[in-house]
Structures are given as structure tokens and as C-alpha cells.
C-alpha positions in Angstrom: -50.0 73.0 36.7 -48.2 70.2 34.3 -49.6 67.4 33.6 -46.7 65.1 33.9 -46.9 66.2 37.7 -50.2 64.9 38.3 -50.4 62.2 35.6 -50.7 59.0 38.0 -47.4 56.3 38.1 -47.7 54.0 35.0 -44.9 51.8 34.1 -42.2 53.4 31.7 -42.1 56.3 34.3 -39.3 56.6 37.1 -39.9 58.7 40.0 -38.1 61.4 38.3 -40.6 62.1 35.4 -43.2 63.3 37.9 -41.5 66.2 37.8 -42.7 68.6 35.4 -40.3 68.1 32.5 -37.4 70.5 31.1 -33.8 70.3 30.4 -33.1 72.5 33.7 -35.1 69.6 35.5 -32.8 67.2 34.1 -29.8 68.5 34.5 -30.9 69.7 38.3 -31.6 65.7 38.4 -27.7 64.3 37.1 -25.9 67.3 39.7 -28.0 66.6 42.5 -27.5 63.2 42.0 -24.1 63.2 41.6 -23.8 65.3 44.7 -25.9 62.9 47.0 -23.6 59.6 45.9 -20.5 62.2 46.9 -22.0 63.2 49.8 -23.1 59.1 50.7 -19.5 58.0 50.3 -18.4 60.4 53.1 -20.4 57.9 55.7 -17.8 55.4 55.7 -17.3 52.3 58.2 -13.5 50.9 57.8 -13.5 47.4 57.6 -10.8 45.6 59.2 -8.8 43.4 56.6 -10.4 45.3 53.8 -9.2 48.2 51.9 -12.5 48.8 50.9 -15.0 50.3 53.4 -18.6 50.1 54.3 -20.1 53.6 53.2 -23.4 55.1 52.0 -22.1 55.3 48.3 -23.6 52.1 46.9 -26.9 52.9 48.3 -27.2 56.4 47.0 -26.0 55.1 43.7 -28.9 52.3 43.5 -31.3 55.4 44.4 -29.9 57.5 42.2 -30.2 54.7 39.2 -33.9 53.8 40.1 -35.3 57.1 40.9 -33.4 59.1 38.0 -33.7 56.1 35.2 -31.5 54.6 33.3 -30.2 57.8 31.0 -30.1 60.1 33.7 -28.7 57.8 36.5 -25.6 56.6 34.1 -24.7 60.5 33.5 -25.4 61.4 37.3 -22.3 58.4 37.9 -20.4 59.5 35.2 -20.4 62.8 36.6 -19.6 61.6 40.4 -16.8 59.2 38.7 -14.9 61.7 36.6 -15.3 64.6 39.0 -13.6 62.1 41.3 -10.6 61.2 39.5 -10.3 64.6 38.6 -9.3 65.5 42.1 -13.1 66.0 44.0 -12.4 64.1 47.1 -15.9 62.7 47.2 -15.3 59.3 46.9 -14.8 57.1 50.2 -13.2 58.7 53.2 -12.6 62.0 51.4 -10.5 60.2 48.4 -10.3 60.9 44.8 -8.2 59.9 41.9 -8.5 56.1 40.0 -5.9 54.5 41.9 -7.6 53.2 44.8 -8.0 49.2 45.0 -11.9 50.4 45.8 -11.9 52.3 42.4 -13.5 49.5 40.7 -16.5 49.6 43.0 -17.3 53.0 41.2 -17.0 51.8 37.8 -19.5 48.9 39.1 -21.9 51.9 40.1 -22.0 53.0 36.6 -23.1 49.5 35.3 -25.6 49.0 38.4 -27.3 52.5 38.2 -27.7 51.9 34.5 -29.5 48.6 35.0 -31.7 49.5 38.1 -32.9 52.9 36.4 -33.7 50.2 33.4 -35.7 47.5 35.4 -37.2 50.8 37.3 -38.9 52.1 34.0 -40.5 48.5 33.9 -42.0 49.1 37.5 -39.4 47.0 39.3 -39.5 49.8 42.4 -43.3 49.5 42.8 -43.4 46.4 45.1 -41.4 45.3 48.0 -40.3 42.5 46.7 -39.5 43.1 43.2 -38.0 46.5 44.8 -35.8 43.9 46.9 -34.6 42.2 43.7 -33.7 45.1 41.5 -30.9 46.5 44.5 -30.1 42.8 45.0 -29.4 42.7 41.3 -27.6 46.4 41.1 -25.5 44.9 44.3 -24.4 41.8 41.9 -23.3 44.2 39.5 -21.2 46.4 41.5 -19.7 43.3 42.9 -19.3 42.2 39.6 -16.7 44.7 38.5 -15.8 46.0 41.9 -14.2 42.5 43.3 -12.1 41.6 40.0 -10.9 45.1 40.1 -9.3 44.8 44.1 -8.3 41.3 43.4 -5.8 43.0 40.0 -5.4 46.3 41.8 -4.2 44.6 45.3 -2.4 41.5 43.6 -5.2 39.3 45.9 -6.3 35.8 44.5 -9.9 35.6 43.9 -10.4 34.3 47.3 -8.8 36.7 49.3 -10.6 39.6 47.5 -14.1 38.1 48.0 -13.2 37.5 51.3 -12.2 41.3 51.5 -14.1 42.9 49.1 -17.5 41.1 49.1 -18.3 39.0 52.4 -17.7 41.7 54.9 -20.2 43.9 53.1 -23.3 41.2 52.8 -25.4 42.2 55.8 -24.7 45.9 55.0 -26.4 45.3 51.7 -29.0 43.3 53.1 -30.0 46.5 55.3 -30.0 48.8 52.5 -32.2 47.0 50.3 -34.2 46.6 52.9 -34.4 50.3 53.5 -35.2 50.4 49.8 -37.9 48.0 50.1 -39.8 50.4 52.0 -38.7 54.2 50.6 -39.3 53.4 47.1 -42.7 51.3 46.6 -43.6 54.3 49.6 -42.7 57.5 47.3 -44.9 55.9 44.6 -47.8 55.0 46.8 -47.3 58.9 48.0 -46.8 60.4 44.1 -50.2 58.2 43.5 -52.3 60.5 45.8 -51.3 64.0 44.4 
């Protein structure tokens, strides 16, 4: 049995590091992270008055970043974005391409996965409140890119873009943070018992 799989969790590791190390593992994790994000994007609920739907995509992207770490998380989201731009219909509501007003959120997910992955490597996903803060920061990064992109791509004013591309999503983001607050620290506790 690999010592990497049996070693107790320590700062400097992310959940993916608890699996036996190999290039095959890393490739599978990157592919799996991209696929998870694409599947989660299909869980979409239209928001009246907004070209941006509520999806599971951002939650998946933040979980991918946190679980895989900054490097593998970024690679997963780059693969997701490149494949979607190339025509794979796995953006929200089966969309693809870079022309949608919501594409800025996809770009924001690249940066957010990197940020939350780096924080997770420092232990930010091990406690309930630190996990909540990490997820909220990740969501803020996504909005910091997505909302201005929405405004530019649609010609909306900044206040209209905030009203259509941020405000309707805050309750859902709080629920996503709450899910992560339970899931990630629990995964670390279970890993520590192995």
C-alpha cells in the first residue's frame, strides 16, 4: 500500500494527494474534473430577466479546484473551457462557444479554481468556517470576471449587470457554500480515519 494513501492529512496536501501518486492519476483527475463541471453545468434553472442561469457549474468548479489543488484544478477548468469553445455542448444548458454573455463566468472559474486550490493546499478546506470563506472568495472571483464580461457583451450598465448577473445568485451561492462547509471537512475527517 502506498504511503501517500495511508499518510495522515497535513497542510500542503489537497484531497487528491491522498490517492497514490502517478501521472495516470493526475490525468484522470483533470479529465474527471472537467467532466464533472460539464455535467454540473447541465443542472440549470433560467433566471427571469437574466441571460445567466443558475447552474451547478460554479459549485463543481470550486470543488474541483479545492479537491485537486491549484495546478490540476486550473488544468481541469482550462480543458472544460477549451472543449466548450471547440463545440462540446457542456456549458450551461448544453451551450458551447465563446459568444454567450455568460462566458465570462467560465473564465472566472479558471481563476477561482486556482485561488481556492492554492488556499486548500494551505488547509482552507479542513474546517467549516475556513471552507465557507474559501468558497465565498471563489464565488467572488467568478463574479469579478463574469459580471463585467456580461456588461460588456450585452451593453448593460454596471448596475444592470449586477442586478442580472450577481444579485439573483446570492442565495444559491450561500447554499453552495453551506454544502461545501459540510462536504469538504467531512471528507478530510474520513480520510484521517483511514
